[in-house]
C-alpha positions as CSV (number, residue, x, y, z in Angstrom):
1,M,44.2,166.9,59.3
2,G,44.4,170.5,58.4
3,Y,47.0,173.4,59.1
4,F,45.9,177.4,59.3
5,L,48.4,180.4,59.0
6,G,48.0,183.6,60.1
7,V,50.2,186.2,59.0
8,D,50.7,189.9,61.0
9,G,52.4,192.1,58.5
10,G,53.5,195.4,60.3
11,A,55.5,198.4,60.4
12,T,57.8,197.3,62.9
13,K,58.3,193.9,62.4
14,T,56.4,190.3,60.6
15,K,55.0,187.7,62.7
16,T,53.8,184.3,61.7
17,V,52.2,181.1,63.4
18,L,50.6,177.7,62.0
19,G,48.3,175.5,63.6
20,N,46.6,172.5,63.4
21,E,42.5,172.5,63.1
22,K,42.3,172.0,66.7
23,G,43.7,175.1,68.3
24,E,47.1,173.6,68.6
25,I,50.0,176.6,67.8
26,L,52.8,174.2,65.9
27,G,55.3,177.2,65.1
28,I,55.9,180.8,65.0
29,G,57.9,182.3,62.7
30,E,59.3,186.6,62.3
31,G,60.4,188.8,60.0
32,P,61.0,192.3,59.0
33,P,58.5,194.8,58.8
34,S,56.2,194.3,55.8
35,N,53.8,197.3,55.5
36,F,54.6,197.8,51.9
37,Q,53.4,201.8,52.1
38,L,56.5,202.3,54.0
39,I,59.1,199.7,52.5
40,G,57.7,199.0,49.1
41,L,55.6,196.0,47.7
42,E,59.3,194.3,46.9
43,G,60.2,194.7,50.4
44,A,57.2,193.9,52.2
45,L,56.7,190.5,50.0
46,E,60.6,189.4,51.1
47,A,59.9,190.0,54.6
48,I,56.3,187.9,54.8
49,K,58.4,184.9,53.0
50,M,60.9,185.3,55.6
51,A,58.3,184.9,58.3
52,V,56.7,182.3,56.3
53,G,59.5,180.2,56.2
54,G,60.6,180.4,59.7
55,V,57.0,179.2,60.6
56,L,57.6,176.3,58.3
57,A,60.4,175.1,59.5
58,E,59.7,175.4,62.9
59,S,56.9,173.5,62.8
60,S,58.5,170.8,60.1
61,L,55.4,171.3,57.7
62,S,55.8,172.6,53.8
63,L,53.7,175.5,52.1
64,G,51.7,172.7,50.7
65,Q,50.2,171.1,53.8
66,V,48.4,174.6,55.2
67,E,45.1,174.6,53.9
68,R,43.9,178.1,54.3
69,T,45.9,181.6,55.1
70,V,44.7,184.8,56.2
71,F,47.4,187.7,56.0
72,G,46.6,190.8,58.3
73,L,48.8,193.6,56.8
74,A,49.2,197.1,57.6
75,G,48.9,199.4,54.9
76,A,45.5,197.4,53.5
77,D,43.7,200.5,54.0
78,L,41.4,201.3,50.5
79,P,40.1,198.3,47.7
80,A,43.4,199.5,45.3
81,H,45.8,198.2,47.8
82,F,43.9,194.8,48.5
83,R,43.9,194.7,44.6
84,E,47.5,195.1,45.0
85,L,48.4,192.9,47.6
86,E,46.4,190.1,46.1
87,K,48.1,190.2,43.2
88,A,52.0,190.3,44.3
89,L,51.0,187.4,47.0
90,S,49.5,185.4,44.5
91,S,52.6,185.3,42.4
92,S,54.5,184.8,45.4
93,F,52.8,182.0,46.8
94,P,50.8,180.2,44.1
95,S,49.3,177.4,45.5
96,L,48.3,178.9,48.6
97,S,44.6,179.4,49.6
98,F,44.7,182.6,51.5
99,R,42.7,186.1,52.0
100,V,43.8,189.5,53.1
101,V,42.3,191.5,55.9
102,N,43.4,194.7,57.6
103,D,46.0,194.1,60.2
104,T,43.2,195.2,62.9
105,W,41.0,192.6,62.2
106,I,43.6,190.0,63.0
107,A,44.5,192.0,66.3
108,L,41.0,192.0,67.1
109,K,40.5,188.1,66.6
110,G,43.7,187.2,68.6
111,G,42.8,189.7,71.7
112,A,39.3,189.7,72.7
113,R,37.8,187.0,75.1
114,K,34.9,186.8,72.7
115,G,35.8,186.6,69.2
116,W,34.3,190.3,68.6
117,G,34.7,193.5,69.9
118,V,36.5,196.6,69.5
119,A,40.2,197.0,68.3
120,L,42.1,200.4,69.0
121,V,45.7,199.9,67.7
122,C,48.2,202.8,69.2
123,G,51.7,201.5,68.1
124,T,53.8,203.0,65.0
125,G,50.5,204.0,63.2
126,G,47.1,203.9,64.3
127,N,43.8,202.1,63.3
128,A,40.2,200.9,64.7
129,C,37.6,198.2,63.8
130,I,34.6,196.5,65.1
131,C,32.9,193.2,64.9
132,T,29.5,192.1,65.9
133,P,28.4,188.9,67.8
134,Q,26.8,188.3,64.4
135,G,30.3,189.0,62.9
136,E,29.4,192.1,60.7
137,W,33.0,193.9,60.6
138,F,33.6,197.9,60.0
139,T,37.3,199.3,59.9
140,V,38.5,203.1,60.2
141,R,40.4,204.0,57.2
142,G,43.9,204.1,59.2
143,M,45.5,206.5,56.6
144,G,45.6,209.5,58.7
145,Y,43.9,212.5,60.8
146,E,42.5,213.5,57.0
147,Y,40.5,210.3,57.1
148,G,39.2,210.4,60.6
149,L,41.8,208.9,62.9
150,G,44.8,210.6,63.6
151,A,46.9,208.0,66.3
152,G,49.8,206.3,66.8
153,A,53.6,207.1,67.9
154,L,54.0,209.3,64.3
155,Y,51.1,211.4,65.2
156,M,52.3,211.8,68.0
157,I,55.7,212.9,66.7
158,R,53.7,215.4,65.0
159,D,52.7,216.9,68.3
160,I,56.3,216.8,70.0
161,L,57.7,218.7,67.2
162,H,55.2,221.3,66.7
163,Y,55.1,222.0,70.6
164,A,59.1,222.0,70.4
165,F,59.4,224.4,67.5
166,R,57.0,226.9,69.5
167,S,58.7,226.5,72.5
168,Y,62.0,227.4,70.8
169,D,60.7,230.4,68.7
170,G,58.6,231.5,72.1
171,I,55.6,231.5,70.5
172,G,54.1,229.0,72.9
173,P,54.6,227.4,76.3
174,K,57.8,226.4,77.3
175,T,58.8,222.5,77.1
176,K,61.3,220.2,77.8
177,L,60.7,218.8,74.5
178,E,62.4,221.2,72.9
179,Q,65.9,219.9,74.5
180,E,64.8,216.4,73.7
181,V,63.9,216.5,70.1
182,L,67.4,217.9,69.5
183,K,69.0,215.3,72.0
184,S,67.6,212.3,70.0
185,L,68.8,213.4,66.5
186,S,72.4,214.6,67.4
187,L,71.7,218.3,65.8
188,P,72.8,221.3,67.4
189,G,70.1,223.9,66.8
190,Y,66.2,224.5,65.1
191,D,67.3,225.7,62.0
192,V,69.3,222.6,61.1
193,L,66.2,220.7,62.1
194,A,63.8,222.4,59.8
195,D,66.2,221.9,57.2
196,M,66.2,218.2,58.0
197,L,62.3,218.2,58.3
198,F,62.3,219.6,55.1
199,S,64.2,217.0,53.3
200,F,62.1,214.6,54.6
201,F,58.7,216.0,53.0
202,V,60.9,216.1,49.8
203,S,62.2,212.7,49.9
204,P,60.9,210.5,53.0
205,S,63.8,207.6,52.9
206,F,66.4,210.8,53.3
207,T,65.9,210.9,57.0
208,S,64.5,207.4,57.7
209,S,67.1,206.9,60.4
210,E,66.2,210.2,62.2
211,L,63.2,208.9,62.0
212,R,63.5,206.2,64.1
213,N,65.4,207.9,66.6
214,L,62.3,210.4,66.6
215,L,60.5,207.5,67.9
216,N,61.9,207.0,70.7
217,L,61.0,210.5,72.0
218,V,57.5,208.7,72.7
219,P,58.4,207.2,75.8
220,V,60.5,210.3,76.9
221,L,57.1,212.1,76.1
222,F,55.4,210.2,78.9
223,E,58.3,210.5,81.2
224,L,58.1,214.2,81.0
225,A,54.5,214.1,81.3
226,S,55.0,212.2,84.9
227,E,57.5,215.5,85.5
228,G,54.9,217.6,85.5
229,D,55.5,218.9,81.7
230,E,52.0,220.1,80.7
231,V,52.5,220.2,77.0
232,C,53.3,216.5,77.1
233,Q,50.0,216.1,79.4
234,S,48.2,217.3,76.9
235,I,49.7,215.3,73.9
236,L,49.1,211.9,75.9
237,L,45.3,214.0,76.7
238,Q,44.8,214.5,73.0
239,Q,45.4,210.8,72.5
240,G,43.2,209.3,75.1
241,R,40.8,211.5,73.9
242,V,40.7,210.7,69.9
243,L,40.8,206.6,70.8
244,G,38.5,206.6,73.3
245,E,35.8,208.5,70.9
246,I,36.7,206.6,68.0
247,G,36.0,202.8,70.0
248,G,32.7,204.8,71.6
249,W,31.4,205.7,68.5
250,L,32.3,202.4,66.6
251,I,30.0,201.2,69.4
252,K,27.2,203.4,68.9
253,R,27.1,202.6,65.0
254,M,26.7,199.3,65.3
255,R,24.1,199.7,68.1
256,L,25.8,198.2,71.0
257,E,25.9,200.5,73.3
258,D,24.2,198.5,76.1
259,E,26.6,195.9,75.6
260,D,29.5,195.0,77.6
261,V,31.9,195.2,74.2
262,E,35.2,194.4,74.9
263,V,37.4,197.6,73.6
264,V,41.1,196.0,73.3
265,L,44.1,198.2,73.2
266,V,46.4,196.9,70.9
267,G,50.2,198.4,70.3
268,G,53.3,199.6,72.3
269,V,51.9,203.1,73.0
270,Y,49.3,201.8,75.6
271,G,52.5,200.8,77.8
272,G,53.5,203.9,78.6
273,E,54.5,204.7,82.5
274,N,52.4,207.8,82.4
275,P,48.2,206.8,83.0
276,L,47.0,210.1,81.2
277,L,46.3,208.6,77.8
278,M,44.6,206.0,79.3
279,D,42.6,207.8,81.5
280,Q,41.5,209.7,79.3
281,L,40.5,207.5,76.7
282,T,38.6,205.4,79.5
283,L,36.6,208.5,80.5
284,S,36.2,209.5,76.5
285,L,35.1,205.6,75.6
286,H,32.4,205.2,78.7
287,Q,31.0,208.8,77.9
288,L,30.1,207.1,74.7
289,A,29.4,203.6,75.7
290,P,29.5,203.1,79.4
291,S,29.0,199.6,79.4
292,A,32.2,199.0,77.3
293,K,35.1,196.7,78.7
294,V,38.5,197.7,78.2
295,V,41.5,194.9,78.1
296,F,44.6,194.5,76.9
297,P,45.1,191.8,74.0
298,L,44.9,187.7,74.9
299,F,47.5,187.0,72.3
300,E,49.5,188.8,69.8
301,P,47.6,189.8,66.4
302,A,49.1,186.4,64.3
303,I,47.4,184.2,66.2
304,G,43.8,186.8,65.0
305,G,44.9,185.0,61.5
306,Y,45.2,181.9,62.2
307,L,41.9,182.0,63.7
308,L,40.3,183.6,60.7
309,A,41.8,181.3,58.4
310,L,40.0,178.4,60.6
311,E,36.6,180.3,60.6
312,D,36.8,180.4,56.6
313,K,37.0,176.8,56.7
314,G,34.1,176.5,59.0
315,V,36.0,175.9,62.0
316,Y,35.4,178.3,65.3
317,I,37.6,178.5,67.9
318,P,37.7,181.7,70.6
319,A,41.4,183.0,71.3
320,S,40.7,181.7,75.0
321,G,40.4,178.1,73.1
322,I,44.0,178.2,72.1
323,S,46.7,175.8,73.1
324,W,50.4,175.3,72.2
325,N,52.6,172.5,71.2
326,L,55.5,174.5,70.0
327,P,59.1,172.4,70.1
328,G,60.7,172.1,73.3
329,E,58.0,173.9,74.9
330,T,54.8,173.1,76.9
331,G,52.0,175.2,77.8
332,N,50.9,178.4,77.2
333,S,53.9,180.2,75.2
334,Q,54.2,183.5,77.1
335,R,56.4,184.3,73.6
336,W,53.0,185.1,72.1
337,S,51.1,186.6,75.2
338,G,49.4,189.8,74.4
339,G,49.2,191.3,77.7
340,G,47.0,188.6,79.7
341,D,43.9,189.4,81.0
342,A,44.8,193.2,82.8
343,N,41.8,195.4,82.4
344,L,40.0,198.7,83.3
């Protein structure tokens, strides 16, 4: 019997899943972040090795028994990135048959009930892709605002800092973010914050811990929006508008406006307590693609990598056909649920 491996390499962690050709999941693994653009190629490879080792140990299998692997990696955006990653992975896993895809692909495959649709990723970063019923793919360049999509927690932090400085300097509306930014970083004032940010732009690793603290401001942003802070509300509305428009235009690009396309929302930002981002996303999406259906993922992205590995060998199983045979567990593993059947 053949065995297949899916790897989800992200900005916060690396996850792996291994299963057989029948859609049975036999093991899962986890490791540190593996976005090579953030931590470097060597660190990314070490994280991937750790996560792969974990899934092999849980399933009591060896790497030599794996017939095909798909690595879905955050940071794999340009052709040069794929060449670099493929060369490094071939060196680290010389006997492994694999391919590298952008992490949005595995997010869509693991999240969509039909196996096709749109994935809108809004986690630490943001990205999007679409797959048609015929298997045609298109991926947005997930490299920031200048490349067509500025979404995710890192871009929300830019807005948070922008409006916090304007509030403090008296050149914009007052917002409670002014106090929350200093509190999150344990800083005495905005002159010190300005110096810190300048150092970060010169050498990003200099303030990596401060950046992690700033990421904690995203849940605060949602809370303040619920308290009526108009600046926070505007940031959420802008994020929702961008994501909804990108999803709608992807559908129009593939001429699927009249189809009930699943738009899978992937990433922790969607879990915020205030509904404005989701409301605006749905509105902007439906203005362009009225029949689109917003859903949360059925499973986590690593499952999608496993499904793509199966497809590479001519085995087609939808995410809804997955079953679980993990050591010590029976039935559907809640450890790897991506959000269930919630939809809007």
